[in-house]
C-alpha atoms as an extended CHARMM CRD file, in Angstrom:
* protein
*
        92  EXT
         1         1  UNK       CA             41.1810000000      -69.4800000000      -16.9210000000  PROA      1               0.0000000000
         2         2  UNK       CA             39.0370000000      -68.4630000000      -13.9530000000  PROA      2               0.0000000000
         3         3  UNK       CA             39.2050000000      -64.8110000000      -12.6760000000  PROA      3               0.0000000000
         4         4  UNK       CA             37.5220000000      -64.0200000000       -9.3920000000  PROA      4               0.0000000000
         5         5  UNK       CA             37.3160000000      -60.9000000000       -7.2280000000  PROA      5               0.0000000000
         6         6  UNK       CA             38.9940000000      -58.2440000000       -9.3300000000  PROA      6               0.0000000000
         7         7  UNK       CA             39.5390000000      -55.5720000000       -6.7000000000  PROA      7               0.0000000000
         8         8  UNK       CA             36.0110000000      -54.9040000000       -5.5230000000  PROA      8               0.0000000000
         9         9  UNK       CA             34.4530000000      -53.2550000000       -8.5920000000  PROA      9               0.0000000000
        10        10  UNK       CA             30.9730000000      -54.6520000000       -8.6650000000  PROA      10              0.0000000000
        11        11  UNK       CA             29.0580000000      -52.6100000000      -11.2090000000  PROA      11              0.0000000000
        12        12  UNK       CA             27.1920000000      -49.3540000000      -10.8110000000  PROA      12              0.0000000000
        13        13  UNK       CA             26.5820000000      -48.1140000000       -7.2850000000  PROA      13              0.0000000000
        14        14  UNK       CA             24.0390000000      -45.4910000000       -6.1720000000  PROA      14              0.0000000000
        15        15  UNK       CA             25.4640000000      -42.0140000000       -5.6220000000  PROA      15              0.0000000000
        16        16  UNK       CA             25.3640000000      -40.8990000000       -2.0120000000  PROA      16              0.0000000000
        17        17  UNK       CA             25.5090000000      -37.0980000000       -1.8200000000  PROA      17              0.0000000000
        18        18  UNK       CA             27.8390000000      -35.4390000000        0.5850000000  PROA      18              0.0000000000
        19        19  UNK       CA             25.9020000000      -34.3840000000        3.7260000000  PROA      19              0.0000000000
        20        20  UNK       CA             27.0410000000      -30.7530000000        3.4930000000  PROA      20              0.0000000000
        21        21  UNK       CA             25.9210000000      -30.5460000000       -0.1310000000  PROA      21              0.0000000000
        22        22  UNK       CA             22.5700000000      -32.1560000000        0.7070000000  PROA      22              0.0000000000
        23        23  UNK       CA             22.0060000000      -29.7110000000        3.5820000000  PROA      23              0.0000000000
        24        24  UNK       CA             22.8110000000      -26.7010000000        1.3730000000  PROA      24              0.0000000000
        25        25  UNK       CA             20.4680000000      -27.9580000000       -1.3540000000  PROA      25              0.0000000000
        26        26  UNK       CA             17.6710000000      -28.4720000000        1.1610000000  PROA      26              0.0000000000
        27        27  UNK       CA             18.1710000000      -24.9510000000        2.5480000000  PROA      27              0.0000000000
        28        28  UNK       CA             17.8120000000      -23.5020000000       -0.9600000000  PROA      28              0.0000000000
        29        29  UNK       CA             14.6750000000      -25.4360000000       -1.8400000000  PROA      29              0.0000000000
        30        30  UNK       CA             12.8270000000      -25.1130000000        1.4760000000  PROA      30              0.0000000000
        31        31  UNK       CA             10.3230000000      -22.2400000000        1.3260000000  PROA      31              0.0000000000
        32        32  UNK       CA             10.9570000000      -19.5910000000        3.9320000000  PROA      32              0.0000000000
        33        33  UNK       CA              8.3370000000      -17.3590000000        5.4310000000  PROA      33              0.0000000000
        34        34  UNK       CA              8.9100000000      -13.8880000000        4.0960000000  PROA      34              0.0000000000
        35        35  UNK       CA              8.6730000000      -10.9390000000        6.4480000000  PROA      35              0.0000000000
        36        36  UNK       CA              6.1810000000       -8.3600000000        5.2980000000  PROA      36              0.0000000000
        37        37  UNK       CA              6.3590000000       -4.6650000000        6.1030000000  PROA      37              0.0000000000
        38        38  UNK       CA              3.1490000000       -3.1290000000        7.3430000000  PROA      38              0.0000000000
        39        39  UNK       CA              2.0080000000        0.4170000000        7.8910000000  PROA      39              0.0000000000
        40        40  UNK       CA             -1.0700000000        1.6930000000        9.6450000000  PROA      40              0.0000000000
        41        41  UNK       CA             -2.5980000000        4.9950000000        8.6260000000  PROA      41              0.0000000000
        42        42  UNK       CA             -4.3290000000        6.9190000000       11.3710000000  PROA      42              0.0000000000
        43        43  UNK       CA             -7.7280000000        8.5520000000       11.0510000000  PROA      43              0.0000000000
        44        44  UNK       CA             -6.0320000000       11.9280000000       11.3880000000  PROA      44              0.0000000000
        45        45  UNK       CA             -3.7460000000       11.1390000000        8.4370000000  PROA      45              0.0000000000
        46        46  UNK       CA             -6.7470000000       10.0780000000        6.3390000000  PROA      46              0.0000000000
        47        47  UNK       CA             -8.4980000000       13.3380000000        7.2050000000  PROA      47              0.0000000000
        48        48  UNK       CA             -5.4220000000       15.3960000000        6.2940000000  PROA      48              0.0000000000
        49        49  UNK       CA             -5.1660000000       13.5480000000        2.9850000000  PROA      49              0.0000000000
        50        50  UNK       CA             -8.7890000000       14.4250000000        2.1890000000  PROA      50              0.0000000000
        51        51  UNK       CA             -8.1000000000       18.0480000000        3.0920000000  PROA      51              0.0000000000
        52        52  UNK       CA             -5.1500000000       18.1260000000        0.7220000000  PROA      52              0.0000000000
        53        53  UNK       CA             -7.4650000000       17.1470000000       -2.1510000000  PROA      53              0.0000000000
        54        54  UNK       CA             -9.8300000000       20.0750000000       -1.5770000000  PROA      54              0.0000000000
        55        55  UNK       CA             -9.6370000000       22.9000000000       -4.1090000000  PROA      55              0.0000000000
        56        56  UNK       CA             -7.7520000000       26.0870000000       -3.2750000000  PROA      56              0.0000000000
        57        57  UNK       CA             -9.7080000000       28.6630000000       -1.2810000000  PROA      57              0.0000000000
        58        58  UNK       CA            -10.4570000000       31.6830000000       -3.4100000000  PROA      58              0.0000000000
        59        59  UNK       CA             -9.9910000000       34.3420000000       -0.7470000000  PROA      59              0.0000000000
        60        60  UNK       CA            -11.1570000000       37.1350000000       -3.0420000000  PROA      60              0.0000000000
        61        61  UNK       CA            -14.5540000000       35.4200000000       -3.4290000000  PROA      61              0.0000000000
        62        62  UNK       CA            -14.7630000000       34.7140000000        0.3090000000  PROA      62              0.0000000000
        63        63  UNK       CA            -14.0090000000       38.3510000000        1.1750000000  PROA      63              0.0000000000
        64        64  UNK       CA            -16.5590000000       39.6110000000       -1.3510000000  PROA      64              0.0000000000
        65        65  UNK       CA            -19.2240000000       37.2980000000        0.1080000000  PROA      65              0.0000000000
        66        66  UNK       CA            -18.3660000000       38.4020000000        3.6590000000  PROA      66              0.0000000000
        67        67  UNK       CA            -18.6350000000       42.0480000000        2.6650000000  PROA      67              0.0000000000
        68        68  UNK       CA            -21.9950000000       41.4560000000        0.9590000000  PROA      68              0.0000000000
        69        69  UNK       CA            -23.2960000000       39.6130000000        4.0480000000  PROA      69              0.0000000000
        70        70  UNK       CA            -22.1000000000       42.4340000000        6.3220000000  PROA      70              0.0000000000
        71        71  UNK       CA            -23.9000000000       45.0030000000        4.1310000000  PROA      71              0.0000000000
        72        72  UNK       CA            -27.0770000000       42.9120000000        4.0760000000  PROA      72              0.0000000000
        73        73  UNK       CA            -26.9090000000       42.4380000000        0.3030000000  PROA      73              0.0000000000
        74        74  UNK       CA            -26.3050000000       38.6800000000        0.3810000000  PROA      74              0.0000000000
        75        75  UNK       CA            -29.2770000000       37.5190000000        2.4010000000  PROA      75              0.0000000000
        76        76  UNK       CA            -31.4760000000       36.4430000000       -0.4840000000  PROA      76              0.0000000000
        77        77  UNK       CA            -33.0740000000       33.0180000000       -0.0140000000  PROA      77              0.0000000000
        78        78  UNK       CA            -31.7510000000       31.7370000000       -3.3650000000  PROA      78              0.0000000000
        79        79  UNK       CA            -28.1200000000       32.6000000000       -2.5890000000  PROA      79              0.0000000000
        80        80  UNK       CA            -28.2160000000       30.9730000000        0.8260000000  PROA      80              0.0000000000
        81        81  UNK       CA            -29.8470000000       27.8070000000       -0.5600000000  PROA      81              0.0000000000
        82        82  UNK       CA            -27.2890000000       27.5810000000       -3.3990000000  PROA      82              0.0000000000
        83        83  UNK       CA            -24.3880000000       28.0760000000       -0.9900000000  PROA      83              0.0000000000
        84        84  UNK       CA            -25.6730000000       25.3720000000        1.3720000000  PROA      84              0.0000000000
        85        85  UNK       CA            -26.2320000000       22.9340000000       -1.4940000000  PROA      85              0.0000000000
        86        86  UNK       CA            -22.6960000000       23.4880000000       -2.8480000000  PROA      86              0.0000000000
        87        87  UNK       CA            -21.2380000000       23.0800000000        0.6050000000  PROA      87              0.0000000000
        88        88  UNK       CA            -23.0770000000       19.7940000000        1.1200000000  PROA      88              0.0000000000
        89        89  UNK       CA            -22.1040000000       18.5100000000       -2.3640000000  PROA      89              0.0000000000
        90        90  UNK       CA            -18.4300000000       19.2510000000       -1.7630000000  PROA      90              0.0000000000
        91        91  UNK       CA            -18.3770000000       17.6580000000        1.6890000000  PROA      91              0.0000000000
        92        92  UNK       CA            -19.7230000000       14.3170000000        0.4250000000  PROA      92              0.0000000000
C-alpha cells in the first residue's frame, strides 16, 4: 500500500506570532525615556533657608546690651572684641 499527500500535514512548522501581539510585546520591552521633574532653587530661597536655621534672637539680652551701650558701660575693649568674634563665627 502506498499513501501519499495526507492532507498537507508536513511536520512541525515555525510559529509566526500575530502582528498585533508582536507589536504589543515590542512596546512593553522597548525602553522609554522617562520624564524627570526638576526644580530650581533661587538664591533668595537659599538665603531664607539659612536664616531659618539661625538661633532665636534673645531680645532680653539684646535690650540689656543696648542699654549698657547707651549708658557707656559696655564699651570695654574685651566685650567689643568678644562680640565681633562671635558675630564672625556665627556668620561663617
